[in-house]
ZAMARGU-4260 file (C-alpha; in steps of 0.2 Angstrom, whole numbers, plus 5000, padded with zeros to 4 digits):
<rodrens>
0) 4875/5013/5051 | 4874/5012/5071 | 4878/5028/5079 | 4893/5024/5090 | 4906/5035/5099
5) 4916/5039/5084 | 4935/5035/5084 | 4942/5043/5069 | 4958/5043/5060 | 4965/5059/5054
10) 4951/5062/5041 | 4942/5046/5038 | 4930/5035/5048 | 4930/5016/5042 | 4912/5012/5046
15) 4906/5027/5036 | 4917/5023/5022 | 4910/5006/5020 | 4892/5012/5020 | 4897/5026/5007
20) 4905/5012/4996 | 4889/5002/4998 | 4878/5016/4992 | 4890/5020/4977 | 4890/5002/4972
25) 4871/5001/4971 | 4871/5018/4962 | 4884/5010/4950 | 4873/4995/4947 | 4858/5007/4942
30) 4869/5012/4926 | 4862/5030/4927 | 4867/5047/4933 | 4850/5053/4937 | 4848/5061/4954
35) 4831/5052/4956 | 4840/5035/4956 | 4852/5041/4969 | 4839/5048/4981 | 4830/5032/4980
40) 4845/5022/4986 | 4848/5036/4999 | 4831/5034/5006 | 4832/5015/5006 | 4848/5015/5016
45) 4842/5028/5028 | 4857/5040/5025 | 4847/5054/5032 | 4850/5047/5050 | 4869/5046/5049
50) 4871/5062/5059 | 4859/5058/5073 | 4864/5051/5090 | 4879/5063/5093 | 4875/5076/5107
55) 4892/5084/5109 | 4893/5100/5097 | 4912/5098/5094 | 4910/5080/5091 | 4896/5084/5079
60) 4906/5096/5069 | 4921/5084/5068 | 4910/5070/5061 | 4902/5082/5048 | 4920/5086/5042
65) 4924/5068/5041 | 4908/5065/5031 | 4911/5079/5019 | 4930/5073/5017 | 4924/5055/5013
70) 4911/5062/5000 | 4924/5073/4992 | 4936/5058/4990 | 4924/5050/4978 | 4921/5066/4969
75) 4939/5067/4963 | 4949/5056/4951 | 4954/5042/4948 | 4936/5036/4949 | 4924/5034/4934
80) 4912/5048/4929 | 4897/5039/4937 | 4906/5037/4954 | 4911/5055/4953 | 4893/5060/4950
85) 4888/5049/4965 | 4901/5058/4975 | 4894/5075/4970 | 4876/5069/4975 | 4883/5063/4992
90) 4891/5080/4995 | 4874/5088/4992 | 4865/5076/5003 | 4877/5077/5018 | 4877/5096/5017
95) 4858/5097/5018 | 4856/5084/5031 | 4870/5088/5043 | 4865/5095/5061 | 4880/5106/5063
100) 4877/5125/5064 | 4884/5134/5055 | 4885/5119/5042 | 4902/5112/5037 | 4907/5116/5019
105) 4916/5106/5006 | 4935/5110/5005 | 4940/5112/4987 | 4959/5113/4986 | 4968/5124/4973
110) 4976/5108/4965 | 4959/5100/4962 | 4951/5116/4954 | 4955/5111/4936 | 4948/5093/4938
115) 4932/5100/4945 | 4930/5113/4930 | 4933/5099/4918 | 4920/5088/4926 | 4908/5102/4925
120) 4912/5106/4907 | 4910/5087/4902 | 4893/5087/4911 | 4887/5101/4901 | 4893/5094/4885
125) 4885/5077/4889 | 4868/5085/4893 | 4867/5079/4911 | 4856/5093/4918 | 4854/5084/4935
130) 4873/5085/4938 | 4874/5103/4932 | 4860/5109/4943 | 4867/5100/4959 | 4884/5108/4956
135) 4877/5125/4953 | 4866/5123/4969 | 4881/5119/4979 | 4890/5135/4972 | 4875/5146/4975
140) 4872/5140/4993 | 4891/5143/4997 | 4893/5125/5001 | 4911/5125/4994 | 4926/5133/5002
145) 4940/5137/4991 | 4956/5133/5001 | 4975/5130/4998 | 4975/5112/5005 | 4961/5099/5005
150) 4963/5096/5024 | 4964/5108/5039 | 4982/5110/5044 | 4984/5112/5063 | 4999/5112/5076
155) 5007/5095/5078 | 4998/5087/5064 | 5004/5078/5049 | 5005/5088/5033 | 5001/5073/5023
160) 4987/5064/5031 | 4985/5045/5029 | 4976/5041/5012 | 4963/5028/5012 | 4965/5014/4999
165) 4956/5017/4982 | 4942/5005/4978 | 4946/4996/4962 | 4928/4993/4957 | 4925/5012/4955
170) 4940/5016/4945 | 4936/5021/4927 | 4942/5008/4914 | 4954/5015/4901 | 4946/5019/4884
175) 4961/5027/4876 | 4962/5013/4863 | 4943/5014/4859 | 4944/5033/4857 | 4959/5033/4847
180) 4954/5019/4835 | 4937/5024/4831 | 4927/5018/4815 | 4931/5034/4806 | 4950/5031/4808
185) 4949/5013/4803 | 4939/5017/4788 | 4952/5031/4783 | 4966/5018/4785 | 4957/5006/4774
190) 4955/5020/4761 | 4973/5024/4762 | 4978/5006/4760 | 4967/5004/4744 | 4974/5021/4736
195) 4992/5014/4740 | 4988/4998/4731 | 4981/5007/4716 | 4996/5019/4714 | 5008/5004/4715
200) 4999/4995/4701 | 4999/5011/4690 | 5017/5015/4693 | 5029/5008/4680 | 5044/4998/4687
205) 5036/4993/4703 | 5032/4975/4705 | 5016/4969/4713 | 5026/4959/4726 | 5035/4974/4733
210) 5025/4982/4747 | 5029/4994/4761 | 5014/4991/4772 | 5005/4976/4779 | 4991/4968/4769
215) 4974/4972/4777 | 4981/4984/4790 | 4965/4991/4796 | 4958/4973/4799 | 4973/4968/4809
220) 4971/4984/4820 | 4953/4981/4823 | 4957/4963/4828 | 4970/4969/4840 | 4958/4982/4848
225) 4944/4969/4850 | 4957/4957/4858 | 4963/4971/4870 | 4945/4975/4875 | 4940/4957/4878
230) 4956/4955/4889 | 4952/4971/4899 | 4934/4965/4903 | 4940/4948/4908 | 4954/4954/4919
235) 4944/4966/4929 | 4929/4954/4931 | 4942/4941/4937 | 4950/4953/4949 | 4933/4957/4957
240) 4929/4939/4959 | 4946/4935/4967 | 4946/4948/4980 | 4938/4937/4993 | 4950/4922/4988
245) 4965/4934/4990 | 4960/4939/5007 | 4959/4920/5013 | 4975/4916/5004 | 4984/4931/5013
250) 4977/4925/5030 | 4984/4907/5026 | 5001/4914/5021 | 5002/4925/5036 | 4998/4910/5047
255) 5011/4899/5038 | 5025/4912/5040 | 5021/4914/5058 | 5022/4895/5061 | 5038/4894/5051
260) 5046/4908/5060 | 5041/4901/5077 | 5048/4884/5072 | 5065/4892/5067 | 5066/4901/5083
265) 5063/4885/5093 | 5076/4876/5083 | 5089/4889/5086 | 5086/4889/5105 | 5088/4870/5105
270) 5104/4871/5095 | 5111/4884/5106 | 5107/4874/5122 | 5113/4857/5115 | 5129/4866/5109
275) 5133/4873/5126 | 5130/4856/5134 | 5142/4847/5122 | 5156/4860/5125 | 5154/4859/5144
280) 5155/4840/5144 | 5170/4840/5132 | 5179/4852/5144 | 5175/4841/5159 | 5182/4826/5150
285) 5198/4836/5146 | 5200/4841/5164 | 5198/4823/5170 | 5213/4818/5159 | 5224/4832/5164
290) 5237/4828/5178 | 5247/4842/5186 | 5266/4840/5187 | 5272/4844/5204 | 5290/4846/5198
295) 5285/4860/5186 | 5286/4877/5192 | 5285/4895/5185 | 5272/4906/5177 | 5276/4899/5160
300) 5272/4881/5165 | 5256/4887/5174 | 5251/4896/5158 | 5254/4881/5148 | 5243/4870/5160
305) 5229/4883/5160 | 5230/4883/5141 | 5229/4865/5140 | 5214/4864/5152 | 5204/4877/5143
310) 5207/4869/5126 | 5212/4886/5118 | 5228/4896/5118 | 5229/4910/5130 | 5240/4926/5128
315) 5255/4927/5139 | 5254/4936/5155 | 5259/4954/5158 | 5275/4949/5168 | 5280/4937/5154
320) 5278/4951/5140 | 5288/4963/5152 | 5302/4951/5154 | 5302/4947/5135 | 5303/4966/5131
325) 5318/4969/5143 | 5327/4954/5135 | 5329/4945/5151 | 5327/4927/5156 | 5315/4924/5170
330) 5322/4916/5185 | 5314/4900/5190 | 5303/4904/5205 | 5305/4893/5220 | 5287/4896/5224
335) 5274/4883/5219 | 5260/4894/5213 | 5248/4879/5213 | 5252/4875/5231 | 5253/4893/5237
340) 5267/4888/5248 | 5286/4890/5249 | 5298/4876/5251 | 5307/4874/5267
</rodrens>
């Protein structure tokens, strides 16, 4: 990874995350949890030089914290056991190759302590000595800081930092169906089915056609389980293949949405402009047909004329409402308002 002036988010750096995912993807393809396989990929990708090129001490410590946080992300659920082992090896590698003095440690929050203990217990039960040794080595070298929160909480900083998206390829596939319906359970179901059939035959008054269970129940359960496993493998394989196609489709959809919104905006502007033009021309034509009656006078007649010219009814004036409220009849004015002169 080229050493550029890092522009980080709160806790992650996108180029570093991409390189880490590439390393873990290669480790996943090896189908092994041995530390020897991980170190071979580490040396091949040159991860030992990831901290070189930063001269500022504060910037170096900040980048080391970002690297340790990125590694811890893949050490926690919901990732598979192999990816979590790769995350543990990554923490060990970052801790021993960093250039910060004193070295930046891994932050282990209180809420994650149970998951780490379960991971360590499973590693001991499975007999993965490499994993057990690396974890104990981190503990003995005091590379783990037991904290209340996974991230440093400072003044004017979000309490819940932005979470990076989970890589779907590293998530562990659900094996609950396979674990629950093992061969021993299916064999026991078949034995119970046979015992039931024998007891039904020996019992008097019970016909052979009466049954409270499905015939060959164990075989049907086995078929359903195999169908689910086949569907699961097919679905995840198609999801991995269609990731690139989905990105292209999203770009095309966004372009279509943008073009359609732009077309709607242009059409609305044209509609408004044409509408204003038509209203104006209609009012002009109406004014041309209006003739002013010189014999008419008074505010009421003037109001009626203005109403006809405008094409819409206007409310009466304040003077007209006042005369109406007083119950008086307005006297005809001898002043022709439209001439602004008085008769001789």
